[in-house]
C-alpha positions as CSV (number, residue, x, y, z in Angstrom):
1,M,-1.9,-8.1,-17.0
2,F,-0.2,-10.2,-14.4
3,K,2.3,-11.8,-16.7
4,N,3.9,-8.6,-18.0
5,L,4.1,-7.2,-14.5
6,L,5.8,-10.3,-13.1
7,E,8.2,-10.5,-16.0
8,N,9.3,-6.8,-15.5
9,L,9.8,-7.5,-11.8
10,K,12.0,-10.4,-12.5
11,L,14.0,-8.6,-15.1
12,N,14.3,-5.3,-13.2
13,P,14.1,-6.0,-9.5
14,P,13.6,-2.7,-7.7
15,L,15.3,-0.9,-4.9
16,V,12.4,0.5,-2.7
17,H,13.2,3.3,-0.3
18,N,11.0,3.3,2.7
19,I,10.2,6.1,5.0
20,T,7.9,4.1,7.3
21,N,7.0,3.5,10.8
22,Y,9.2,1.8,13.3
23,V,6.4,-0.6,14.4
24,T,6.5,-2.6,11.1
25,V,9.8,-1.5,9.4
26,N,11.1,-5.2,9.7
27,D,8.0,-6.5,8.2
28,C,8.1,-4.1,5.4
29,A,11.8,-5.0,4.7
30,N,11.0,-8.7,4.7
31,I,8.0,-8.5,2.5
32,I,9.9,-6.4,-0.1
33,L,12.6,-9.1,-0.2
34,A,10.0,-11.9,-0.4
35,A,8.2,-10.0,-3.3
36,G,11.5,-9.7,-5.3
37,G,12.7,-6.3,-4.5
38,S,15.4,-4.8,-2.2
39,P,14.5,-2.7,0.7
40,L,16.3,0.4,2.0
41,M,15.1,2.1,5.2
42,A,16.3,5.7,5.6
43,D,14.6,8.7,7.2
44,D,17.2,11.2,8.0
45,I,16.9,14.5,6.2
46,E,20.5,14.6,5.4
47,E,20.5,11.5,3.4
48,V,17.0,11.0,2.0
49,E,17.8,12.7,-1.4
50,D,20.9,10.5,-1.9
51,I,18.9,7.4,-1.1
52,V,16.0,8.3,-3.4
53,S,18.5,9.0,-6.2
54,I,19.5,5.4,-6.3
55,S,16.0,4.0,-5.7
56,S,13.3,2.7,-8.0
57,A,10.3,3.7,-5.9
58,L,9.7,5.6,-2.6
59,Y,7.1,4.5,-0.1
60,I,6.0,6.9,2.6
61,N,4.1,5.7,5.5
62,I,3.0,8.0,8.4
63,G,2.3,5.3,11.1
64,T,4.6,6.6,13.7
65,L,4.7,10.3,12.8
66,N,6.9,13.0,14.1
67,K,7.8,16.5,12.6
68,R,11.3,15.5,11.9
69,T,10.2,12.7,9.5
70,V,7.6,14.9,7.9
71,E,10.4,17.1,6.6
72,S,12.3,14.1,5.3
73,M,9.2,12.8,3.6
74,V,8.7,16.0,1.7
75,K,12.4,16.4,0.8
76,A,12.4,12.8,-0.3
77,G,9.1,13.1,-2.2
78,K,10.2,16.2,-4.1
79,K,13.5,14.5,-5.2
80,A,11.6,11.5,-6.3
81,N,9.3,13.7,-8.4
82,H,12.4,15.6,-9.8
83,I,14.1,12.5,-11.0
84,G,10.9,10.6,-12.1
85,I,10.5,7.7,-9.7
86,P,7.1,6.7,-8.4
87,V,6.0,7.6,-4.9
88,V,3.4,5.7,-2.8
89,L,1.7,7.3,0.2
90,D,0.1,5.4,3.1
91,P,-1.7,8.0,5.3
92,V,-2.0,5.7,8.4
93,G,-4.3,7.0,11.0
94,V,-5.0,10.3,9.1
95,G,-8.1,11.9,10.8
96,A,-7.0,10.7,14.3
97,S,-5.0,13.9,15.1
98,K,-4.3,17.4,13.9
99,L,-0.6,16.5,13.3
100,R,-1.6,13.6,11.0
101,N,-4.0,15.8,9.1
102,E,-1.4,18.6,8.6
103,A,1.3,16.1,7.7
104,V,-0.9,14.5,4.9
105,K,-2.0,18.0,3.8
106,T,1.6,19.2,3.6
107,L,2.7,16.0,1.7
108,I,-0.1,16.2,-0.9
109,E,0.6,19.9,-1.5
110,N,4.3,19.3,-2.1
111,V,4.6,15.8,-3.6
112,K,3.0,14.1,-6.6
113,F,1.9,10.5,-5.4
114,S,1.5,7.8,-8.1
115,V,-0.5,5.8,-5.5
116,I,-2.3,6.6,-2.2
117,K,-3.5,3.5,-0.2
118,G,-5.5,3.4,3.0
119,N,-8.7,2.1,4.5
120,M,-11.9,3.9,3.6
121,S,-11.8,6.0,6.8
122,E,-8.4,7.2,6.1
123,I,-9.3,8.0,2.5
124,K,-12.3,10.0,3.7
125,A,-10.3,11.8,6.2
126,M,-7.7,12.7,3.7
127,Y,-10.3,13.9,1.2
128,T,-12.0,16.1,3.7
129,N,-9.0,17.0,5.9
130,A,-11.3,16.4,8.9
131,K,-11.0,14.4,12.1
132,N,-12.7,11.1,10.9
133,T,-11.1,8.0,12.5
134,G,-10.5,6.6,15.8
135,G,-7.1,5.1,15.1
136,V,-5.5,3.1,12.3
137,D,-8.6,0.9,11.6
138,A,-11.6,1.7,9.5
139,K,-14.9,2.7,11.3
140,E,-17.7,0.3,11.0
141,E,-19.8,2.8,9.1
142,D,-17.0,3.0,6.4
143,M,-16.9,-0.7,5.7
144,V,-17.5,-1.5,2.0
145,N,-20.3,-4.1,1.5
146,S,-22.7,-5.1,-1.3
147,D,-25.3,-2.4,-0.1
148,N,-22.9,0.6,-0.5
149,I,-20.4,-0.6,-3.2
150,H,-21.8,1.7,-5.8
151,S,-21.4,4.9,-3.8
152,A,-18.0,3.7,-2.5
153,I,-16.8,3.2,-6.1
154,E,-17.9,6.6,-7.1
155,F,-16.3,8.2,-4.1
156,V,-12.9,6.5,-4.8
157,K,-13.0,7.7,-8.4
158,K,-13.7,11.2,-7.2
159,V,-10.8,11.1,-4.8
160,S,-8.5,9.8,-7.6
161,K,-9.4,12.6,-9.9
162,R,-8.9,15.2,-7.2
163,F,-5.3,14.1,-6.3
164,N,-4.5,12.8,-9.7
165,S,-3.3,9.5,-8.1
166,V,-4.4,5.9,-8.2
167,I,-6.4,5.4,-5.0
168,A,-6.6,2.0,-3.3
169,A,-9.2,1.9,-0.5
170,T,-8.5,-1.4,1.2
171,G,-10.9,-3.6,3.4
172,A,-13.0,-6.7,3.0
173,I,-13.5,-5.5,-0.6
174,D,-10.6,-3.5,-2.0
175,I,-11.4,-0.7,-4.4
176,V,-8.6,0.5,-6.8
177,S,-9.3,3.3,-9.2
178,D,-7.3,5.8,-11.5
179,G,-10.4,8.0,-11.8
180,N,-11.7,6.1,-14.8
181,K,-10.9,2.3,-14.4
182,V,-12.0,0.5,-11.3
183,T,-11.1,-2.9,-10.0
184,L,-12.7,-4.6,-7.0
185,I,-10.5,-7.2,-5.2
186,K,-12.0,-9.7,-2.8
187,N,-9.1,-11.7,-1.8
188,G,-7.8,-11.9,1.8
189,H,-8.8,-13.2,5.2
190,P,-9.9,-11.6,8.4
191,M,-6.9,-13.0,10.3
192,M,-4.7,-10.5,8.4
193,S,-6.2,-7.8,10.7
194,R,-4.9,-9.7,13.8
195,I,-1.3,-9.2,13.1
196,T,0.5,-5.8,13.0
197,G,1.6,-4.5,9.6
198,T,-0.3,-6.2,6.9
199,G,-1.4,-2.8,5.6
200,C,2.1,-1.4,5.7
201,M,3.4,-4.5,4.1
202,T,0.8,-4.1,1.3
203,G,2.1,-0.6,0.7
204,S,5.7,-1.9,0.4
205,V,4.6,-4.5,-2.1
206,I,2.9,-1.9,-4.2
207,G,6.3,-0.1,-4.1
208,V,7.9,-3.2,-5.4
209,Y,5.7,-3.8,-8.4
210,L,5.6,0.0,-9.2
211,G,9.3,0.2,-9.0
212,S,9.6,-2.3,-11.9
213,N,6.5,-1.1,-13.7
214,K,6.6,2.7,-13.5
215,E,4.3,3.3,-16.4
216,D,1.4,1.4,-14.9
217,A,0.5,2.5,-11.4
218,F,-3.0,1.1,-11.6
219,A,-2.0,-2.4,-12.6
220,S,0.8,-2.5,-10.2
221,T,-1.5,-1.6,-7.3
222,V,-4.0,-4.2,-8.3
223,I,-1.4,-7.0,-8.5
224,A,0.2,-6.1,-5.1
225,I,-3.1,-5.9,-3.3
226,T,-4.2,-9.2,-4.9
227,S,-0.9,-10.8,-4.0
228,M,-1.2,-9.9,-0.3
229,G,-4.8,-11.1,-0.1
230,L,-4.0,-14.4,-1.7
231,A,-1.0,-14.7,0.6
232,G,-3.3,-14.1,3.5
233,E,-5.6,-16.9,2.3
234,K,-2.9,-19.4,2.0
235,A,-1.3,-18.5,5.3
236,Y,-4.7,-19.0,7.0
237,E,-5.0,-22.5,5.3
238,K,-1.7,-23.5,6.7
239,V,-2.3,-22.4,10.3
240,T,-5.8,-24.1,10.2
241,E,-4.3,-27.3,8.9
242,K,-1.5,-27.3,11.4
243,K,-3.5,-25.9,14.3
244,E,-1.0,-22.9,14.8
245,G,-1.4,-19.4,15.7
246,L,-0.7,-15.8,14.8
247,S,3.1,-15.8,14.8
248,N,3.2,-18.7,12.3
249,F,0.4,-16.9,10.2
250,R,2.7,-14.0,9.8
251,T,5.6,-16.3,8.7
252,Y,3.4,-18.1,6.3
253,L,2.1,-14.8,4.8
254,I,5.7,-13.8,4.0
255,D,6.3,-17.3,2.6
256,A,3.3,-17.1,0.4
257,I,4.5,-13.8,-1.1
258,S,7.9,-15.2,-1.8
259,L,6.2,-18.2,-3.7
260,M,3.7,-16.0,-5.5
261,D,3.7,-16.8,-9.3
262,L,1.6,-16.4,-12.4
263,K,-0.2,-19.6,-11.9
264,T,-1.1,-18.8,-8.4
265,L,-2.4,-15.3,-9.3
266,E,-4.4,-16.5,-12.2
267,E,-6.1,-19.3,-10.3
268,G,-6.7,-17.5,-7.1
269,A,-7.3,-13.9,-8.0
270,K,-10.8,-12.6,-7.0
271,I,-11.0,-9.4,-9.1
272,E,-13.8,-7.7,-10.9
273,N,-13.3,-4.8,-13.3
274,R,-16.0,-2.1,-13.3
């Protein structure tokens, strides 16, 4: 699976249009470049259709939400659907406010998403359209572990079928499903949660692989999340070895994505197909 995805990425490097939050926009741009794509950040409603028209994929992230960008997101998403390029949604913090719930509801009603990625609390809030989170982090009771893994898998499959999208519920154990197939990913390191933007960067990397592998949203999501988890592990190894801190961890994370190859993935991927 990994070999074909990587070959397609090398042969057809994608231009990924990001309508994302201003906290992590620079990180998203850099991780797209590191992964082998080209980033384009544009959210003004007067140009989003033009930008989508020249792009390979669209990544929508509601991290720093306002009503102006919701209109741009809908317009860009509709254009992407019309011309047949994939769209990724990251419903950051959905459940934390009425505005976020309404924005996600509007987006899902108007745009077909190839992939929806979020932590389990966000996925649950999106599914129920209810206030369910205390911020952008998953609640403790929503953490996936060996005791609740079966029910978590069945829930993600149900969400995928309802929204007709690949669902990626991220956490210590990532669950990716297209409603039938399920892959569990156990790569990553807790230090990833101590720097801003690793979730947003993961969404951008999904956009990169999806932009070059439009017919396989499921596999593109699996390789993107696995790559980010592996990069986090390698970054942690480096900062530990050199007795460095979080800013260097962020740099090494981007470095590891830029150096990701088939051998690294095949040797380091901790994935399980269910």
